[in-house]
C-alpha positions, 0 to 999 in steps of 0.5 A, a space after each residue: 250905914 257903912 261906918 268902916 270898910 276895907 276895899 280890896 286890901 292886900 298886906 304882906 309883912 315880907 315881900 312875896 309872902 302876902 297875908 291878905 289878898 284882895 280882902 273887902 269887908 264892911 262894918 255897918 251901924 247896928 251890926 255884928 260882923 263875924 270873921 271866921 278863920 283858922 289860926 294864921 288865916 290873917 284875922 288879926 292882921 285884918 283888924 290891925 289894917 282896919 284900925 290903922 295900926 297897919 297900912 295895906 300895900 294895896 286897896 284902901 280902908 275907909 272911915 265913913 267914906 274917907 280914906 283912913 290914912 287921911 284921918 289923923 291918929 286922934 280922930 281915928 282913935 275917937 272913931 275906931 276901937 280895938 279890943 285885943 284878944 288878951 289883956 295884961 292883968 297889970 298889978 295895981 291898975 283898977 278896972 276903972 283905970 283901964 276903962 279911963 284909958 279910953 278917954 286918952 284920944 279926947 285929952 290934951 297932952 299931959 292932961 288928966 281925966 276930969 269929972 266928965 271923963 270919969 262919968 263917961 267911964 262909969 257909964 261904960 262900966 254900967 253898959 257892960 255890967 261891971 260898975 261893981 268891980 270898978 275899984 278892983 284891980 285887974 289881977 283880981 278879976 276873971 279873964 271874962 271880966 277883963 275882956 268886958 273891961 276892954 269893951 268898956 274901954 272902947 265905949 269910953 273911947 266913944 268909938 263908933 266901930 269896935 274891932 274885937 280880936 277873938 273875944 271868945 278865946 280863953 273864956 268859958 261858955 258863960 263868959 263867951 255869951 256874956 261878952 258877945 251878948 253885950 256886944 250884940 245889945 250894944 250894936 242895937 244902939 247903932 255901934 258897929 262891931 267886927 269880931 274875929 273868932 274860931 267858934 262858928 256856933 258863937 257866930 250863929 248866936 250873935 252875928 248879923 253877917 259872917 265872912 270866912 277868911 282862909 289863906 288871906 282871902 275873904 269870902 263875901 259877908 252873908 247871913 249866918 243862917 244861909 251862909 254857914 254850910 258844911 262846905 264853907 266851914 270845911 273850906 275855912 278850917 280844913 276839916 269836915 263839919 255837919 250842920 245840925 237843925 233842932 226842932 225849934 229851928 236852931 242851928 249848930 255846927 259840929 266837926 265830924 270825926 275824921 274817917 278811919 
């Protein structure tokens, strides 16, 4: 089931300088959709269009079939969550405080979180394995743990779609797999994830489908095993790759050294 879809959208920050051109992508319930692309390819801009922070100048974004711009900001915030690439380690703010911010779309003006909101936040912390850090300050935990706290914030938001902007950036391999593995397991509950990344091998490990974004244009969404080829990677990143297969059927994408 498609929860969120971009249909032939275009966007430009300046006239005659398009960042996105005729881009279509779908976020499906129970799926992790990866978008791979180089720096400047338009990945963050696409996520901002998908959550309503930016309005495409052509095409449209649809939330369960309804034009996103016709959905109130509060309803958008209840349905679609954005997990940014990095979070500030704010002094004095605890991990639980950060997760409780996800309850904001469900509160009235000047209303404080109640017992039910705290319970939901703690359940979200349990879902990402951070309950033991709930009272720790954000500046006292690792970058990977802060990234998981942002995922928990999206869960506390009760969003049906979570957009993750390069969640594997700035993390060591352990936390890359921890964050993306949690996302894949949460997708099994019916959530939809859209993940931008620079790491093809993480897509091979965790993606349901992948698409390549280059120069503001997006390829079709395809299964990683069939759609990730040396040619598609070279087209996306501008350098040669080779695809390696192990005896047990696993795949890996490896950049080739430039020819001398």
